[in-house]
C-alpha positions in Angstrom: -9.2 8.6 -11.7 -8.5 8.0 -15.4 -5.9 5.7 -14.2 -8.5 2.8 -13.3 -10.1 3.0 -16.9 -9.6 -0.1 -18.5 -8.5 1.6 -21.9 -6.7 4.6 -20.3 -3.2 5.5 -22.2 0.0 4.1 -20.8 1.2 7.6 -19.9 -1.1 7.5 -16.8 -1.2 4.0 -15.9 2.7 4.4 -15.4 2.4 6.6 -12.6 -0.2 3.6 -10.8 1.9 0.6 -9.0 1.2 -2.3 -10.6 -0.4 -5.0 -8.7 -1.9 -8.5 -9.0 -5.2 -7.7 -7.3 -8.5 -6.7 -9.0 -9.0 -3.4 -10.6 -12.8 -4.0 -9.0 -11.8 -3.7 -5.2 -9.5 -0.3 -6.1 -12.5 1.1 -8.1 -14.8 0.5 -4.9 -12.0 1.8 -2.8 -11.6 4.8 -4.7 -15.2 5.6 -5.4 -16.1 4.8 -1.7 -13.5 7.2 -0.2 -14.5 10.1 -2.7 -18.4 9.6 -2.1 -17.1 10.2 1.8 -15.1 12.8 1.3 -17.8 14.7 -1.0 -20.4 14.5 1.6 -17.7 15.6 4.3 -16.8 18.5 1.9 -20.2 19.4 0.8 -23.2 18.1 2.5 -21.8 18.1 6.2 -22.1 14.6 6.3 -18.7 13.5 7.8 -19.8 10.0 9.2 -18.5 8.1 6.7 -15.2 10.0 6.2 -14.7 9.7 10.1 -15.1 6.1 10.3 -12.6 5.3 7.2 -10.2 7.4 9.2 -10.7 5.8 12.3 -10.6 2.2 11.1 -9.1 1.6 7.7 -9.9 -1.8 7.5 -13.6 -1.1 6.6 -12.2 -0.4 2.8 -12.1 -3.2 0.2 -8.4 -2.9 0.0 -5.1 -1.9 2.2 -4.9 1.8 3.1 -1.5 2.2 4.6 -0.6 4.7 5.8 -4.1 6.9 6.4 -2.8 10.4 6.7 -5.3 13.3 6.9 -5.2 17.0 8.0 -7.9 18.8 9.7 -8.6 22.4 7.9 
């Protein structure tokens, strides 16, 4: 997640696609997905993650494609 830092080294950000959008939206999106994932993985509360998987449009950025594997 260092790629989202404003002062991240160039060698870290070079693997990320450049866009003309706001980093704030990406930060909210990544943070929300990570919280949903960790709640599902550690807290057995998977409603938020399931909602993202069912309808990716709930995220503040475009998630395309959305793929997941059931373990």
